[in-house]
Biopython code that builds the backbone (N, CA, C, O; Angstrom):
import numpy as np
from Bio.PDB.StructureBuilder import StructureBuilder

atoms = [
    (1, "UNK", "N", (23.528, -1.833, 13.753)),
    (1, "UNK", "CA", (22.692, -1.859, 12.569)),
    (1, "UNK", "C", (21.254, -1.485, 12.926)),
    (1, "UNK", "O", (20.579, -0.805, 12.154)),
    (2, "UNK", "N", (20.783, -1.929, 14.098)),
    (2, "UNK", "CA", (19.432, -1.592, 14.506)),
    (2, "UNK", "C", (19.272, -0.093, 14.681)),
    (2, "UNK", "O", (18.221, 0.464, 14.365)),
    (3, "UNK", "N", (20.304, 0.556, 15.178)),
    (3, "UNK", "CA", (20.257, 2.004, 15.347)),
    (3, "UNK", "C", (20.106, 2.690, 13.993)),
    (3, "UNK", "O", (19.367, 3.667, 13.871)),
    (4, "UNK", "N", (20.796, 2.185, 12.984)),
    (4, "UNK", "CA", (20.690, 2.736, 11.634)),
    (4, "UNK", "C", (19.264, 2.610, 11.108)),
    (4, "UNK", "O", (18.720, 3.559, 10.545)),
    (5, "UNK", "N", (18.654, 1.425, 11.295)),
    (5, "UNK", "CA", (17.277, 1.215, 10.860)),
    (5, "UNK", "C", (16.314, 2.124, 11.623)),
    (5, "UNK", "O", (15.359, 2.643, 11.047)),
    (6, "UNK", "N", (16.564, 2.313, 12.902)),
    (6, "UNK", "CA", (15.727, 3.196, 13.707)),
    (6, "UNK", "C", (15.824, 4.629, 13.188)),
    (6, "UNK", "O", (14.814, 5.328, 13.102)),
    (7, "UNK", "N", (17.029, 5.064, 12.843)),
    (7, "UNK", "CA", (17.200, 6.418, 12.315)),
    (7, "UNK", "C", (16.490, 6.592, 10.972)),
    (7, "UNK", "O", (15.894, 7.637, 10.713)),
    (8, "UNK", "N", (16.554, 5.584, 10.134)),
    (8, "UNK", "CA", (15.847, 5.648, 8.847)),
    (8, "UNK", "C", (14.340, 5.704, 9.085)),
    (8, "UNK", "O", (13.643, 6.480, 8.431)),
    (9, "UNK", "N", (13.829, 4.894, 10.008)),
    (9, "UNK", "CA", (12.409, 4.896, 10.332)),
    (9, "UNK", "C", (11.976, 6.249, 10.884)),
    (9, "UNK", "O", (10.924, 6.761, 10.503)),
    (10, "UNK", "N", (12.767, 6.831, 11.770)),
    (10, "UNK", "CA", (12.445, 8.146, 12.323)),
    (10, "UNK", "C", (12.483, 9.234, 11.248)),
    (10, "UNK", "O", (11.649, 10.139, 11.252)),
    (11, "UNK", "N", (13.437, 9.150, 10.338)),
    (11, "UNK", "CA", (13.509, 10.126, 9.247)),
    (11, "UNK", "C", (12.286, 10.015, 8.337)),
    (11, "UNK", "O", (11.728, 11.029, 7.918)),
    (12, "UNK", "N", (11.874, 8.790, 8.035)),
    (12, "UNK", "CA", (10.692, 8.596, 7.188)),
    (12, "UNK", "C", (9.439, 9.104, 7.901)),
    (12, "UNK", "O", (8.600, 9.760, 7.283)),
    (13, "UNK", "N", (9.305, 8.807, 9.190)),
    (13, "UNK", "CA", (8.148, 9.281, 9.954)),
    (13, "UNK", "C", (8.143, 10.804, 10.034)),
    (13, "UNK", "O", (7.087, 11.430, 9.953)),
    (14, "UNK", "N", (9.305, 11.386, 10.190)),
    (14, "UNK", "CA", (9.401, 12.845, 10.208)),
    (14, "UNK", "C", (9.008, 13.460, 8.877)),
    (14, "UNK", "O", (8.345, 14.497, 8.837)),
    (15, "UNK", "N", (9.417, 12.823, 7.791)),
    (15, "UNK", "CA", (9.057, 13.325, 6.463)),
    (15, "UNK", "C", (7.548, 13.240, 6.243)),
    (15, "UNK", "O", (6.950, 14.150, 5.667)),
    (16, "UNK", "N", (6.940, 12.161, 6.695)),
    (16, "UNK", "CA", (5.483, 12.014, 6.558)),
    (16, "UNK", "C", (4.768, 13.066, 7.399)),
    (16, "UNK", "O", (3.803, 13.678, 6.943)),
    (17, "UNK", "N", (5.236, 13.275, 8.619)),
    (17, "UNK", "CA", (4.622, 14.285, 9.491)),
    (17, "UNK", "C", (4.772, 15.679, 8.896)),
    (17, "UNK", "O", (3.826, 16.466, 8.925)),
    (18, "UNK", "N", (5.945, 15.994, 8.357)),
    (18, "UNK", "CA", (6.167, 17.295, 7.725)),
    (18, "UNK", "C", (5.262, 17.474, 6.506)),
    (18, "UNK", "O", (4.715, 18.554, 6.285)),
    (19, "UNK", "N", (5.110, 16.405, 5.717)),
    (19, "UNK", "CA", (4.218, 16.461, 4.560)),
    (19, "UNK", "C", (2.784, 16.747, 5.000)),
    (19, "UNK", "O", (2.089, 17.556, 4.386)),
    (20, "UNK", "N", (2.345, 16.076, 6.072)),
    (20, "UNK", "CA", (0.979, 16.266, 6.559)),
    (20, "UNK", "C", (0.778, 17.690, 7.073)),
    (20, "UNK", "O", (-0.282, 18.280, 6.861)),
    (21, "UNK", "N", (1.768, 18.236, 7.733)),
    (21, "UNK", "CA", (1.647, 19.601, 8.257)),
    (21, "UNK", "C", (1.637, 20.646, 7.145)),
    (21, "UNK", "O", (0.944, 21.659, 7.243)),
    (22, "UNK", "N", (2.401, 20.398, 6.100)),
    (22, "UNK", "CA", (2.513, 21.365, 5.013)),
    (22, "UNK", "C", (1.349, 21.302, 4.030)),
    (22, "UNK", "O", (1.140, 22.250, 3.272)),
    (23, "UNK", "N", (0.600, 20.230, 4.024)),
    (23, "UNK", "CA", (-0.488, 20.052, 3.051)),
    (23, "UNK", "C", (-1.837, 20.018, 3.751)),
    (23, "UNK", "O", (-2.508, 18.986, 3.764)),
    (24, "UNK", "N", (-2.224, 21.116, 4.318)),
    (24, "UNK", "CA", (-3.497, 21.216, 5.019)),
    (24, "UNK", "C", (-4.615, 21.760, 4.130)),
    (24, "UNK", "O", (-5.739, 21.934, 4.601)),
    (25, "UNK", "N", (-4.334, 22.029, 2.865)),
    (25, "UNK", "CA", (-5.367, 22.535, 1.969)),
    (25, "UNK", "C", (-6.458, 21.488, 1.803)),
    (25, "UNK", "O", (-6.196, 20.286, 1.841)),
    (26, "UNK", "N", (-7.665, 21.957, 1.623)),
    (26, "UNK", "CA", (-8.798, 21.063, 1.420)),
    (26, "UNK", "C", (-8.910, 20.704, -0.057)),
    (26, "UNK", "O", (-8.681, 21.535, -0.936)),
    (27, "UNK", "N", (-9.259, 19.475, -0.302)),
    (27, "UNK", "CA", (-9.420, 18.971, -1.659)),
    (27, "UNK", "C", (-10.767, 18.259, -1.723)),
    (27, "UNK", "O", (-11.111, 17.493, -0.822)),
    (28, "UNK", "N", (-11.517, 18.507, -2.771)),
    (28, "UNK", "CA", (-12.813, 17.874, -2.934)),
    (28, "UNK", "C", (-12.749, 16.882, -4.085)),
    (28, "UNK", "O", (-12.389, 17.237, -5.207)),
    (29, "UNK", "N", (-13.100, 15.638, -3.794)),
    (29, "UNK", "CA", (-13.169, 14.598, -4.813)),
    (29, "UNK", "C", (-14.623, 14.356, -5.156)),
    (29, "UNK", "O", (-15.473, 14.273, -4.269)),
    (30, "UNK", "N", (-14.909, 14.244, -6.439)),
    (30, "UNK", "CA", (-16.263, 13.945, -6.910)),
    (30, "UNK", "C", (-16.233, 12.598, -7.611)),
    (30, "UNK", "O", (-15.405, 12.376, -8.494)),
    (31, "UNK", "N", (-17.124, 11.704, -7.226)),
    (31, "UNK", "CA", (-17.227, 10.385, -7.839)),
    (31, "UNK", "C", (-18.697, 10.072, -7.997)),
    (31, "UNK", "O", (-19.416, 9.907, -7.011)),
    (32, "UNK", "N", (-19.139, 9.990, -9.230)),
    (32, "UNK", "CA", (-20.555, 9.856, -9.571)),
    (32, "UNK", "C", (-21.336, 10.969, -8.871)),
    (32, "UNK", "O", (-21.080, 12.143, -9.137)),
    (33, "UNK", "N", (-22.263, 10.644, -8.001)),
    (33, "UNK", "CA", (-23.053, 11.701, -7.368)),
    (33, "UNK", "C", (-22.569, 11.996, -5.942)),
    (33, "UNK", "O", (-23.255, 12.694, -5.196)),
    (34, "UNK", "N", (-21.425, 11.485, -5.563)),
    (34, "UNK", "CA", (-20.884, 11.684, -4.220)),
    (34, "UNK", "C", (-19.681, 12.623, -4.268)),
    (34, "UNK", "O", (-18.987, 12.719, -5.280)),
    (35, "UNK", "N", (-19.451, 13.314, -3.150)),
    (35, "UNK", "CA", (-18.258, 14.150, -3.048)),
    (35, "UNK", "C", (-17.674, 14.014, -1.653)),
    (35, "UNK", "O", (-18.390, 13.741, -0.690)),
    (36, "UNK", "N", (-16.376, 14.204, -1.559)),
    (36, "UNK", "CA", (-15.649, 14.079, -0.310)),
    (36, "UNK", "C", (-14.663, 15.235, -0.225)),
    (36, "UNK", "O", (-13.890, 15.466, -1.155)),
    (37, "UNK", "N", (-14.687, 15.960, 0.887)),
    (37, "UNK", "CA", (-13.755, 17.051, 1.096)),
    (37, "UNK", "C", (-12.868, 16.713, 2.292)),
    (37, "UNK", "O", (-13.349, 16.564, 3.415)),
    (38, "UNK", "N", (-11.576, 16.594, 2.035)),
    (38, "UNK", "CA", (-10.585, 16.297, 3.064)),
    (38, "UNK", "C", (-9.294, 17.019, 2.716)),
    (38, "UNK", "O", (-9.164, 17.598, 1.638)),
    (39, "UNK", "N", (-8.339, 16.978, 3.642)),
    (39, "UNK", "CA", (-7.046, 17.580, 3.347)),
    (39, "UNK", "C", (-6.286, 16.698, 2.353)),
    (39, "UNK", "O", (-6.568, 15.508, 2.211)),
    (40, "UNK", "N", (-5.340, 17.297, 1.685)),
    (40, "UNK", "CA", (-4.567, 16.581, 0.666)),
    (40, "UNK", "C", (-3.836, 15.395, 1.294)),
    (40, "UNK", "O", (-3.794, 14.313, 0.709)),
    (41, "UNK", "N", (-3.266, 15.592, 2.475)),
    (41, "UNK", "CA", (-2.495, 14.519, 3.096)),
    (41, "UNK", "C", (-3.375, 13.329, 3.475)),
    (41, "UNK", "O", (-2.931, 12.186, 3.366)),
    (42, "UNK", "N", (-4.608, 13.566, 3.915)),
    (42, "UNK", "CA", (-5.511, 12.461, 4.259)),
    (42, "UNK", "C", (-5.890, 11.671, 3.009)),
    (42, "UNK", "O", (-5.910, 10.441, 3.034)),
    (43, "UNK", "N", (-6.185, 12.365, 1.929)),
    (43, "UNK", "CA", (-6.564, 11.690, 0.689)),
    (43, "UNK", "C", (-5.393, 10.882, 0.132)),
    (43, "UNK", "O", (-5.577, 9.747, -0.308)),
    (44, "UNK", "N", (-4.195, 11.457, 0.149)),
    (44, "UNK", "CA", (-3.033, 10.719, -0.338)),
    (44, "UNK", "C", (-2.712, 9.529, 0.562)),
    (44, "UNK", "O", (-2.332, 8.467, 0.068)),
    (45, "UNK", "N", (-2.860, 9.692, 1.862)),
    (45, "UNK", "CA", (-2.625, 8.572, 2.781)),
    (45, "UNK", "C", (-3.609, 7.442, 2.557)),
    (45, "UNK", "O", (-3.222, 6.273, 2.545)),
    (46, "UNK", "N", (-4.880, 7.777, 2.380)),
    (46, "UNK", "CA", (-5.894, 6.760, 2.117)),
    (46, "UNK", "C", (-5.629, 6.062, 0.782)),
    (46, "UNK", "O", (-5.789, 4.847, 0.671)),
    (47, "UNK", "N", (-5.228, 6.826, -0.221)),
    (47, "UNK", "CA", (-4.909, 6.246, -1.520)),
    (47, "UNK", "C", (-3.731, 5.287, -1.408)),
    (47, "UNK", "O", (-3.742, 4.210, -2.004)),
    (48, "UNK", "N", (-2.729, 5.674, -0.654)),
    (48, "UNK", "CA", (-1.556, 4.818, -0.442)),
    (48, "UNK", "C", (-1.950, 3.510, 0.247)),
    (48, "UNK", "O", (-1.530, 2.434, -0.178)),
    (49, "UNK", "N", (-2.751, 3.599, 1.304)),
    (49, "UNK", "CA", (-3.171, 2.394, 2.019)),
    (49, "UNK", "C", (-4.016, 1.477, 1.147)),
    (49, "UNK", "O", (-3.840, 0.259, 1.180)),
    (50, "UNK", "N", (-4.933, 2.047, 0.365)),
    (50, "UNK", "CA", (-5.741, 1.227, -0.545)),
    (50, "UNK", "C", (-4.869, 0.560, -1.606)),
    (50, "UNK", "O", (-5.121, -0.581, -1.994)),
    (51, "UNK", "N", (-3.859, 1.260, -2.066)),
    (51, "UNK", "CA", (-2.925, 0.669, -3.029)),
    (51, "UNK", "C", (-2.137, -0.481, -2.430)),
    (51, "UNK", "O", (-1.908, -1.494, -3.092)),
    (52, "UNK", "N", (-1.719, -0.328, -1.170)),
    (52, "UNK", "CA", (-0.996, -1.411, -0.501)),
    (52, "UNK", "C", (-1.877, -2.638, -0.347)),
    (52, "UNK", "O", (-1.438, -3.761, -0.595)),
    (53, "UNK", "N", (-3.121, -2.424, 0.063)),
    (53, "UNK", "CA", (-4.043, -3.547, 0.261)),
    (53, "UNK", "C", (-4.307, -4.268, -1.058)),
    (53, "UNK", "O", (-4.287, -5.498, -1.114)),
    (54, "UNK", "N", (-4.554, -3.503, -2.112)),
    (54, "UNK", "CA", (-4.815, -4.147, -3.403)),
    (54, "UNK", "C", (-3.562, -4.833, -3.935)),
    (54, "UNK", "O", (-3.660, -5.887, -4.564)),
    (55, "UNK", "N", (-2.396, -4.261, -3.696)),
    (55, "UNK", "CA", (-1.147, -4.897, -4.120)),
    (55, "UNK", "C", (-0.908, -6.208, -3.403)),
    (55, "UNK", "O", (-0.521, -7.197, -4.026)),
    (56, "UNK", "N", (-1.138, -6.225, -2.078)),
    (56, "UNK", "CA", (-0.985, -7.466, -1.329)),
    (56, "UNK", "C", (-1.954, -8.524, -1.817)),
    (56, "UNK", "O", (-1.610, -9.705, -1.865)),
    (57, "UNK", "N", (-3.159, -8.117, -2.178)),
    (57, "UNK", "CA", (-4.162, -9.059, -2.665)),
    (57, "UNK", "C", (-3.711, -9.676, -3.984)),
    (57, "UNK", "O", (-3.801, -10.891, -4.163)),
    (58, "UNK", "N", (-3.233, -8.858, -4.898)),
    (58, "UNK", "CA", (-2.781, -9.365, -6.201)),
    (58, "UNK", "C", (-1.587, -10.294, -6.022)),
    (58, "UNK", "O", (-1.544, -11.366, -6.626)),
    (59, "UNK", "N", (-0.617, -9.898, -5.201)),
    (59, "UNK", "CA", (0.555, -10.741, -4.967)),
    (59, "UNK", "C", (0.143, -12.062, -4.333)),
    (59, "UNK", "O", (0.662, -13.114, -4.706)),
    (60, "UNK", "N", (-0.785, -12.020, -3.378)),
    (60, "UNK", "CA", (-1.266, -13.250, -2.748)),
    (60, "UNK", "C", (-1.943, -14.175, -3.741)),
    (60, "UNK", "O", (-1.725, -15.387, -3.714)),
    (61, "UNK", "N", (-2.762, -13.612, -4.615)),
    (61, "UNK", "CA", (-3.430, -14.439, -5.623)),
    (61, "UNK", "C", (-2.426, -15.054, -6.595)),
    (61, "UNK", "O", (-2.541, -16.227, -6.949)),
    (62, "UNK", "N", (-1.442, -14.264, -7.025)),
    (62, "UNK", "CA", (-0.427, -14.792, -7.937)),
    (62, "UNK", "C", (0.417, -15.870, -7.267)),
    (62, "UNK", "O", (0.732, -16.887, -7.886)),
    (63, "UNK", "N", (0.784, -15.653, -6.010)),
    (63, "UNK", "CA", (1.587, -16.639, -5.289)),
    (63, "UNK", "C", (0.809, -17.949, -5.118)),
    (63, "UNK", "O", (1.361, -19.032, -5.311)),
    (64, "UNK", "N", (-0.472, -17.845, -4.757)),
    (64, "UNK", "CA", (-1.298, -19.039, -4.588)),
    (64, "UNK", "C", (-1.445, -19.784, -5.926)),
    (64, "UNK", "O", (-1.377, -21.013, -5.966)),
    (65, "UNK", "N", (-1.643, -19.040, -7.006)),
    (65, "UNK", "CA", (-1.767, -19.656, -8.323)),
    (65, "UNK", "C", (-0.465, -20.340, -8.720)),
    (65, "UNK", "O", (-0.485, -21.456, -9.238)),
    (66, "UNK", "N", (0.652, -19.686, -8.484)),
    (66, "UNK", "CA", (1.963, -20.256, -8.813)),
    (66, "UNK", "C", (2.195, -21.541, -8.015)),
    (66, "UNK", "O", (2.681, -22.531, -8.562)),
    (67, "UNK", "N", (1.853, -21.528, -6.731)),
    (67, "UNK", "CA", (2.038, -22.725, -5.908)),
    (67, "UNK", "C", (1.177, -23.880, -6.404)),
    (67, "UNK", "O", (1.624, -25.027, -6.402)),
    (68, "UNK", "N", (-0.032, -23.596, -6.822)),
    (68, "UNK", "CA", (-0.904, -24.656, -7.341)),
    (68, "UNK", "C", (-0.341, -25.252, -8.624)),
    (68, "UNK", "O", (-0.371, -26.468, -8.816)),
    (69, "UNK", "N", (0.173, -24.393, -9.502)),
    (69, "UNK", "CA", (0.732, -24.878, -10.768)),
    (69, "UNK", "C", (1.960, -25.735, -10.514)),
    (69, "UNK", "O", (2.106, -26.799, -11.114)),
    (70, "UNK", "N", (2.848, -25.285, -9.628)),
    (70, "UNK", "CA", (4.061, -26.061, -9.369)),
    (70, "UNK", "C", (3.746, -27.359, -8.638)),
    (70, "UNK", "O", (4.425, -28.360, -8.864)),
    (71, "UNK", "N", (2.735, -27.375, -7.766)),
    (71, "UNK", "CA", (2.339, -28.619, -7.102)),
    (71, "UNK", "C", (1.773, -29.606, -8.105)),
    (71, "UNK", "O", (2.044, -30.804, -8.013)),
    (72, "UNK", "N", (0.986, -29.121, -9.067)),
    (72, "UNK", "CA", (0.427, -30.001, -10.092)),
    (72, "UNK", "C", (1.531, -30.582, -10.960)),
    (72, "UNK", "O", (1.466, -31.751, -11.341)),
    (73, "UNK", "N", (2.537, -29.788, -11.278)),
    (73, "UNK", "CA", (3.651, -30.291, -12.089)),
    (73, "UNK", "C", (4.448, -31.338, -11.325)),
    (73, "UNK", "O", (4.852, -32.347, -11.904)),
    (74, "UNK", "N", (4.680, -31.117, -10.035)),
    (74, "UNK", "CA", (5.412, -32.085, -9.229)),
    (74, "UNK", "C", (4.626, -33.385, -9.130)),
    (74, "UNK", "O", (5.205, -34.469, -9.194)),
    (75, "UNK", "N", (3.320, -33.281, -8.975)),
    (75, "UNK", "CA", (2.474, -34.478, -8.892)),
    (75, "UNK", "C", (2.490, -35.231, -10.210)),
    (75, "UNK", "O", (2.561, -36.460, -10.218)),
    (76, "UNK", "N", (2.424, -34.507, -11.334)),
    (76, "UNK", "CA", (2.416, -35.157, -12.652)),
    (76, "UNK", "C", (3.769, -35.795, -12.931)),
    (76, "UNK", "O", (3.825, -36.863, -13.541)),
    (77, "UNK", "N", (4.848, -35.176, -12.504)),
    (77, "UNK", "CA", (6.173, -35.738, -12.736)),
    (77, "UNK", "C", (6.456, -36.947, -11.851)),
    (77, "UNK", "O", (7.257, -37.805, -12.224)),
    (78, "UNK", "N", (5.823, -37.031, -10.700)),
    (78, "UNK", "CA", (6.070, -38.141, -9.782)),
    (78, "UNK", "C", (5.294, -39.391, -10.179)),
    (78, "UNK", "O", (5.572, -40.469, -9.654)),
    (79, "UNK", "N", (4.345, -39.280, -11.075)),
    (79, "UNK", "CA", (3.529, -40.429, -11.498)),
    (79, "UNK", "C", (4.272, -41.273, -12.423)),
    (79, "UNK", "O", (3.752, -42.287, -12.888)),
]
sb = StructureBuilder()
sb.init_structure("model")
sb.init_model(0)
sb.init_chain("A")
sb.init_seg("    ")
for serial, (resi, resn, name, xyz) in enumerate(atoms, 1):
    if name == "N":
        sb.init_residue(resn, " ", resi, " ")
    sb.init_atom(name, np.array(xyz, "f"), 0.0, 1.0, " ", f" {name:<3s}", serial, name[0])
structure = sb.get_structure()
């Protein structure tokens, strides 16, 4: 089973590498008075990583809130 997971990981890494090699065009982003020129693959990779970080943050906040609510209910029910 580990070999299967390794093959899937290698296939995904190969697909990412192929995407990066094929998308070397420059892209310019403008935001307010700033601009950034990078390759398409770098911009998409950065966008993906920022999305992962923000997603983990939202999930963490929701999980912490849920735990607080359930702890309060358990405390109220035990009284």
